C-alpha positions, -999 to +999 in steps of 0.1 A: -134-233-801-145-209-774-170-222-749-199-198-739-196-183-704-158-185-703-132-157-707-099-160-725-067-140-726-064-119-758-027-125-759-021-162-751-058-173-755-057-191-721-088-193-699-090-164-675-123-171-658-110-173-622-089-141-625-081-116-652-068-080-657-090-057-677-075-026-694-094+006-685-083+024-717-088-003-744-120-021-751-122-059-748-086-063-736-083-088-708-051-105-699-042-135-677-019-129-647+011-143-666+008-120-696+000-090-674+031-095-653+052-100-684+040-067-698+023-080-729+012-055-755-013-061-784-029-036-808-033-002-792-028-017-757+003-006-738+018-020-706+015+014-688-023+016-693-045+015-663-060-019-653-088-033-633-087-066-613-117-087-622-131-114-598-127-093-566-098-113-552-118-144-544-092-168-558-066-186-538-029-178-540-017-213-528-041-233-550-072-252-543-053-278-522-041-251-497-055-256-462-083-233-452-092-219-486-077-184-480-086-160-508-064-134-523-083-106-505-078-123-471-041-128-479-037-091-487-055-081-455-033-105-435-001-089-448-015-055-441-024-065-406+011-080-398+026-048-409+003-026-390-001-046-357+031-065-356+039-102-352+021-118-323-010-096-321-033-123-335-066-110-321-061-076-338-050-092-370-080-116-371-104-086-366-086-068-395-088-099-418-125-104-412-150-121-389-147-153-408-111-160-394-103-167-357-070-156-341-059-192-340-065-197-377-047-165-385-017-176-365-015-211-379-019-199-415+008-172-412+033-196-396+027-225-420+027-204-452+049-174-446+074-187-419+078-225-422+066-228-458+086-224-490+081-186-490+096-183-455+125-206-464+133-186-495+130-152-478+143-157-443+180-166-441+194-190-415+218-163-401+205-128-400+233-102-403+232-071-381+205-086-360+196-067-329+209-084-297+189-082-265+215-071-240+190-071-211+185-108-212+191-127-179+217-149-194+246-127-185+245-099-211+262-066-205+230-050-193+215-081-177+195-074-145+216-101-127+248-081-135+235-046-128+218-054-095+240-042-067+255-067-044+241-070-009+260-051+018+285-068+041+270-086+071+293-071+098+287-056+132+287-019+140+321-021+157+335-038+126+319-011+104+336+016+124+369-003+122+367-006+084+350+028+078+322+010+060+288+025+052+263-003+047+235+018+032+258+032+005+279+000+003+309+023+004+340+031+025+353+063+040+387+058+024+385+044-011+411+033-036+427+064-051+409+087-027+418+119-047+403+106-080+374+131-079+398+160-082+401+152-119+365+164-126+357+185-095+367+217-114+355+208-149+329+229-166+318+229-203+315+264-218+302+274-252+334+292-261+357+263-254+381+254-281+385+219-295+417+214-276+401+223-243+372+200-249+394+171-257+414+178-226+383+177-205+372+145-221+405+130-213+400+140-176+366+124-176+380+092-192+408+090-166+382+094-138+359+067-153+389+043-154+397+050-118+361+043-108+362+010-127+394+000-109+378+010-076+347-011-082+369-040-094+387-041-061+355-040-042+341-070-063+373-089-057+371-083-019+335-096-019+341-125-043+370-139-023+356-130+012+386-108+020+367-087+045+355-116+066+390-131+065+405-097+076+380-096+105+385-132+114+349-141+108+358-177+100+371-180+136+340-167+152+331-200+167+366-204+181+364-170+196+330-178+213+344-209+228+377-193+238+382-187+276+390-154+291+426-144+288+444-144+321+474-124+332+497-153+327+485-158+291+491-121+284+526-123+298+534-154+277+521-137+246+544-107+252+573-131+255+564-148+222+558-115+203+590-117+183+577-148+166+548-129+150+568-121+119+580-157+114+546-174+113+510-169+104+483-160+129+469-196+130+503-211+135+511-187+163+477-194+180+484-231+178+519-226+192+506-205+221+478-229+229+502-259+231+527-240+252+500-228+276+486-263+279+521-276+286+526-250+314+493-258+330+500-296+328+534-291+344+518-271+373+491-298+377+518-325+378+538-307+405+506-304+425+498-341+422+534-350+432+530-328+463+498-346+472+515-380+468+544-370+489+520-362+516+502-396+513+471-383+495+457-406+468+421-392+463+408-359+452+385-356+482+414-360+505+433-333+486+405-308+492+406-316+530+444-313+529+442-279+513+418-266+540+440-279+567+471-264+551+454-230+548+445-233+585+481-240+594+493-211+574+468-187+590+477-199+625+514-192+617+505-157+605+483-150+635+510-162+659+535-140+642+511-110+645+505-118+682+542-120+689+547-087+672+519-071+692+532-085+725+567-073+717+553-038+709+534-038+742+566-044+763+555-078+774+532-064+802+505-089+794+505-118+818+501-143+790+464-149+796+454-137+762+477-162+746+464-190+768+427-181+762+409-208+743+433-212+713+405-200+691+409-164+700+443-163+685+429-182+655+401-157+648+421-126+658+422-113+622+384-114+618+368-112+652+365-074+652+350-073+617+312-067+612+292-099+608+315-121+629+289-128+655+266-142+627+290-170+619+291-205+633+323-221+645+329-239+612+321-207+592+346-188+613+373-214+605+364-211+568+366-173+567+398-174+587+414-199+563+402-181+532+411-146+546+376-136+538+357-110+559+325-122+576+303-096+557+315-108+523+311-144+533+275-138+543+268-120+510+282-148+489+263-174+511+231-156+506+236-154+468+243-191+465+214-202+487+190-179+468+201-193+434+198-228+447+162-222+459+152-206+426+166-234+406+147-259+427+115-240+419+123-239+382+130-202+381+161-192+360+186-173+380+212-149+367+228-135+398+259-114+395+287-126+418+309-101+435+342-091+417+363-103+447+350-138+443+374-158+422+371-195+411+391-209+441+370-190+467+337-199+449+347-236+448+357-237+485+326-220+496+303-242+475+320-273+489+315-260+524+278-252+519+273-286+503+290-304+532+270-284+557+237-293+541+228-258+528+229-269+492+223-304+478+252-322+461+234-325+427+227-287+426+262-278+435 
């Protein structure tokens, strides 16, 4: 028995009060959603007749137990919004659904019901075929920014750049691999009247050129990945070069003698062999010198310095005597011998007494200059430089004086020892 105030389907007699479909061509024909979707026909009613949705979409699609109480009208607006604004634009979607829904409610409802719910599980497969892949992702894709970013230029000096023909701003070389590769495309031009064979031939030229460019870039990458350029320039031995002493004439001669061994060993092996042989040569020379000192009864290094000074004096005296004898012989022996008997020092200083600056020297300085075969003017210059540097260092002023080119290590050491013993320079400073 029908209850007053309720509506029933004319086909299955089920209650249709929440929602029903009314035919716009037939009178008193109202169907439930199940009969309407099945295409039910009764009397003059046909499935293709127009219909009207009664209840205005205020029912819920997910049932009364669904969270939030979303009506059919809101669900339809939500689907329209997701199609119009796209996934993720929750603020625009909430404004489209209505003021009663916030962006957070729209997001949670769509994710729960349409993505993670039964509808999403039934419609969204686990593996999506022909899915678009993001090749610009930073995880190493073909178009990843980390792969397309050019490598930093080589950190080499200007002289090394000129040696390699390297241009750091372009990260390129003057002479590349397959230098004439550009000739393949330098004369190409596409014309409207080209035949198919000509077009294919030009494409083949472009393809060959692209392959050559790839091979060129591959070689550059290998050179950078394996540090071939620093190895070629010897960058790994930079510290050794900085600490290496200046090459002397003896070392150059020894290297020339050992040149045939270059082709039999690597650069490092040859350098090690040369260093050991040079050290052996220097040690042998030092041993001979020590043996000479011992044969002369010298047992201390201080005594050896005094011995060297006395030996130089003796050598100079012999030379001066030989010069005096030669001069006397050239003069016919007319001198009465007074010059040779004068004060023994005149013959000792005969080589330097007529040079400028001789009168500025003390007796000990005259002996030093005569033994070192050093002119008085040069000695005074070196003495001035040493004393000036010593005074500046005592005042805490850094000194960078340039010593004369004629002053080698032996002369410098002898002069410094003399100035120290004479009291011009303190021992700690020397």
